[in-house]
C-alpha positions as CSV (number, residue, x, y, z in Angstrom):
1,M,14.3,-29.9,2.9
2,L,17.0,-31.8,4.7
3,K,18.9,-32.3,1.4
4,K,18.7,-28.6,0.7
5,N,20.0,-27.7,4.2
6,F,22.8,-30.2,3.9
7,I,23.9,-28.6,0.5
8,S,23.7,-25.1,2.0
9,L,25.9,-26.2,5.0
10,F,28.3,-28.0,2.7
11,L,28.7,-24.8,0.5
12,S,29.2,-22.7,3.6
13,L,32.0,-24.9,4.9
14,I,33.7,-24.7,1.5
15,L,33.5,-20.9,1.6
16,V,34.9,-20.8,5.1
17,A,37.8,-23.1,4.2
18,I,38.7,-21.0,1.1
19,S,38.6,-17.8,3.1
20,Q,41.1,-19.1,5.8
21,P,44.8,-18.4,5.3
22,A,46.8,-21.4,4.2
23,H,49.2,-22.7,6.9
24,S,51.9,-24.3,4.7
25,Q,55.6,-24.3,4.2
26,S,55.1,-21.3,1.9
27,Q,54.4,-19.1,4.9
28,P,57.3,-16.7,5.7
29,A,59.6,-17.9,8.4
30,E,59.7,-16.0,11.7
31,R,62.4,-13.4,11.8
32,Q,65.3,-14.3,14.0
33,F,67.5,-12.2,16.2
34,F,71.3,-12.5,16.2
35,Q,73.9,-11.8,18.8
36,I,77.5,-11.2,17.8
37,K,80.0,-11.4,20.7
38,V,83.4,-10.0,19.9
39,Y,86.1,-11.1,22.4
40,H,89.1,-8.9,22.6
41,F,92.3,-10.4,24.0
42,D,95.6,-9.0,25.2
43,N,97.6,-12.1,24.3
44,I,97.4,-15.5,22.7
45,S,97.1,-17.3,26.0
46,Q,93.8,-15.5,26.7
47,Q,92.5,-16.4,23.3
48,E,93.4,-20.1,23.8
49,R,91.7,-20.2,27.2
50,T,88.6,-18.7,25.7
51,D,88.8,-21.2,22.7
52,Q,88.8,-24.0,25.2
53,F,85.8,-22.6,27.0
54,L,83.8,-22.0,23.8
55,N,84.6,-25.4,22.4
56,T,84.1,-27.6,25.4
57,A,81.5,-25.7,27.5
58,Y,79.8,-22.8,25.8
59,L,78.7,-24.2,22.5
60,P,77.7,-27.6,24.0
61,A,75.5,-25.6,26.5
62,L,73.9,-23.6,23.7
63,H,73.2,-26.8,21.9
64,R,71.5,-28.2,25.0
65,A,69.5,-25.0,25.1
66,G,68.2,-25.7,21.6
67,I,70.5,-23.3,19.7
68,K,72.1,-25.6,17.2
69,Q,73.9,-23.4,14.8
70,V,76.6,-21.2,16.4
71,G,79.4,-19.6,14.5
72,V,82.9,-19.0,15.9
73,F,85.3,-17.1,13.7
74,K,88.8,-15.5,13.9
75,P,90.4,-12.9,11.5
76,V,92.2,-14.4,8.5
77,E,95.2,-12.2,9.4
78,Q,95.5,-12.1,13.2
79,D,96.9,-8.8,14.5
80,T,98.8,-9.8,17.7
81,A,98.1,-6.3,19.0
82,A,94.4,-6.7,18.5
83,L,93.4,-10.4,18.9
84,R,89.7,-11.1,18.4
85,T,87.2,-14.0,18.3
86,Y,83.7,-13.5,16.9
87,V,80.8,-15.6,18.1
88,L,77.5,-15.6,16.1
89,I,74.4,-16.8,18.0
90,P,70.9,-17.0,16.5
91,F,67.7,-16.6,18.6
92,S,64.1,-17.4,17.7
93,S,62.9,-14.5,19.8
94,L,64.0,-11.7,22.2
95,D,62.6,-13.8,25.1
96,K,65.0,-16.6,24.2
97,F,67.9,-14.1,24.1
98,E,66.9,-12.7,27.5
99,A,66.5,-16.1,29.0
100,L,69.9,-17.5,28.0
101,A,71.8,-16.2,31.0
102,A,69.4,-18.0,33.4
103,T,69.5,-21.1,31.3
104,L,73.3,-21.3,31.4
105,Q,73.3,-20.5,35.1
106,N,71.0,-23.5,35.8
107,D,73.1,-25.8,33.6
108,S,75.3,-27.7,36.0
109,Q,77.3,-29.4,33.2
110,F,78.1,-25.9,31.8
111,S,79.3,-24.8,35.2
112,S,81.5,-27.8,35.5
113,D,82.9,-27.8,31.9
114,G,83.6,-24.1,32.0
115,Q,84.8,-23.8,35.5
116,E,88.4,-22.6,34.8
117,Y,87.0,-19.8,32.5
118,L,83.9,-19.0,34.6
119,E,85.9,-18.7,37.9
120,A,88.8,-16.8,36.5
121,T,90.3,-14.3,38.9
122,Y,90.5,-10.6,38.3
123,D,94.2,-10.7,37.8
124,H,94.1,-13.6,35.3
125,P,91.1,-12.9,33.1
126,P,90.5,-15.0,29.9
127,Y,89.9,-11.8,27.8
128,N,90.3,-8.1,27.9
129,R,86.6,-7.2,27.1
130,I,83.6,-8.5,25.2
131,K,81.6,-6.4,22.8
132,S,78.0,-7.5,22.1
133,I,75.9,-6.6,19.2
134,L,72.2,-7.4,18.9
135,L,70.5,-7.6,15.4
136,K,67.1,-8.4,13.9
137,S,67.1,-10.3,10.7
138,F,65.9,-8.7,7.4
139,K,62.4,-9.4,6.2
140,D,63.7,-11.1,3.0
141,A,66.3,-13.1,4.9
142,P,64.5,-14.0,8.1
143,T,66.8,-16.8,9.4
144,L,70.4,-17.9,9.7
145,M,71.6,-19.7,6.5
146,E,74.2,-22.4,6.2
147,S,76.9,-22.1,3.6
148,T,76.7,-24.8,0.9
149,L,80.3,-24.6,0.0
150,P,82.2,-27.9,-0.3
151,A,85.4,-26.4,1.1
152,P,86.2,-27.2,4.8
153,K,84.9,-24.5,7.2
154,T,88.4,-23.6,8.4
155,K,89.5,-22.9,4.8
156,R,86.5,-20.8,3.7
157,I,86.5,-17.0,3.8
158,Y,83.7,-15.6,5.9
159,E,83.2,-11.9,5.2
160,L,81.4,-9.9,7.9
161,R,80.4,-6.4,6.8
162,S,79.0,-3.4,8.7
163,Y,77.4,-0.5,6.9
164,E,76.8,2.6,9.0
165,S,74.4,5.3,7.8
166,P,74.5,9.1,8.4
167,T,71.0,9.0,10.0
168,E,68.4,6.6,11.3
169,A,66.2,7.3,8.3
170,L,69.0,6.5,5.9
171,N,69.7,3.3,7.7
172,I,66.0,2.3,7.1
173,N,66.6,3.3,3.5
174,K,69.6,1.0,3.2
175,V,67.8,-1.9,4.7
176,D,65.0,-1.3,2.2
177,M,67.6,-1.3,-0.6
178,F,68.6,-4.9,0.5
179,N,65.0,-6.1,0.7
180,A,62.6,-4.3,-1.6
181,G,65.4,-2.9,-3.8
182,G,66.7,-6.4,-4.5
183,E,70.2,-6.3,-3.2
184,I,69.8,-9.6,-1.4
185,D,68.5,-11.1,-4.7
186,I,71.7,-10.0,-6.4
187,F,73.8,-11.7,-3.7
188,N,71.7,-14.9,-4.1
189,R,71.9,-14.9,-7.9
190,L,75.7,-14.5,-7.8
191,D,76.1,-17.3,-5.2
192,F,77.6,-15.3,-2.3
193,N,76.5,-18.1,0.1
194,S,75.1,-15.6,2.6
195,I,75.0,-16.5,6.3
196,F,72.8,-13.7,7.6
197,Y,71.5,-10.2,7.1
198,G,70.5,-8.1,10.1
199,N,69.8,-4.5,11.3
200,V,71.6,-3.6,14.5
201,L,69.2,-2.9,17.4
202,V,72.0,-2.4,20.0
203,G,75.6,-1.8,19.3
204,D,78.5,0.7,19.4
205,A,78.3,1.9,15.8
206,M,74.7,2.8,15.1
207,P,72.8,3.3,13.0
208,N,74.1,0.3,11.0
209,L,73.3,-3.0,9.4
210,M,75.5,-6.1,9.3
211,Y,75.7,-9.2,7.0
212,M,77.9,-12.1,6.4
213,T,78.8,-14.0,3.2
214,S,81.1,-16.9,2.6
215,F,83.5,-18.0,-0.1
216,K,85.6,-21.1,-1.0
217,D,88.8,-19.1,-0.7
218,M,90.2,-15.5,-1.1
219,A,90.4,-15.8,-4.9
220,S,86.8,-16.8,-5.1
221,R,85.9,-13.9,-2.8
222,D,87.6,-11.4,-5.0
223,K,86.0,-12.8,-8.1
224,H,82.5,-12.6,-6.6
225,W,83.0,-9.0,-5.7
226,D,84.3,-8.1,-9.2
227,Q,81.1,-9.8,-10.6
228,F,78.9,-7.9,-8.2
229,G,80.5,-4.5,-9.0
230,S,79.9,-4.9,-12.7
231,D,76.5,-6.6,-12.4
232,A,73.8,-4.8,-14.5
233,Q,71.1,-5.1,-11.8
234,W,73.5,-3.7,-9.1
235,E,74.5,-0.8,-11.4
236,Q,70.9,0.1,-11.9
237,L,70.0,-0.3,-8.2
238,S,73.0,1.7,-7.0
239,S,72.3,4.6,-9.3
240,M,68.7,5.0,-8.2
241,E,68.1,8.5,-6.7
242,K,66.1,7.1,-3.7
243,Y,69.1,5.0,-2.5
244,Q,71.8,7.6,-2.6
245,N,74.1,8.5,0.3
246,N,72.7,5.9,2.7
247,V,76.1,4.5,3.8
248,S,78.6,6.7,5.5
249,H,81.1,4.1,6.7
250,A,81.8,0.5,6.0
251,D,83.9,-2.0,8.0
252,I,85.0,-5.3,6.4
253,H,86.2,-8.3,8.5
254,L,87.6,-11.3,6.7
255,L,87.3,-14.4,8.9
256,H,88.0,-18.1,9.1
257,A,85.7,-20.4,11.0
258,T,87.2,-22.4,13.9
259,S,87.3,-26.1,13.8
260,Y,84.5,-26.4,16.3
261,S,82.2,-23.8,14.7
262,D,78.8,-25.1,13.6
263,I,78.7,-22.8,10.6
């Protein structure tokens, strides 16, 4: 009887184990949130002061807060009438995003390292304005990715694209085109060295999605897009009736990483 009960218990434990979901590396990663801060400057002096702050105070403070991969970029062709710096920050949750301001406020080293910037006077500001965009990563690209290119970061071309849609429903449709439709798969197969894909939750050009790819140089960038445009899978996907008219406007920003960027 004891032997029979033991066998029954053993079989029951096996059945329970089989029925439990496997917790392994094959599980999908948690989807991150991304903030893109776009600094607008009136002159080079402002941009240089902000560079100093980002390099010596802001990024080190983010690293201490557990945010290890922060991207800082500038346009390949700087327009002196519209100077900009782009900062890309990944967050593991919205709670982490919301808590960052308090974390920085309580960081005495950050206050000391960034004093000149943080205590700037109203008549000598380090920027004209800051635009902030909050995104949630795509299901099929849940986390920030690092470029595997051998070229130095400052020499690479980082391409930030924004696709606006005519309606919220068509924005959802375009996001689905990237995920279920396989547009991300095409980028991966053609080695676009993607950095992130995200749908905008809060921004000034909604509804829209944004993504970033990277290339060795401009010639490589142009070659990759030529290959994409003539790719058979893309031609089939872009001709599908269900994915028509889901982009009404596109903005393309060609960027270089700064020397102190993590990405």
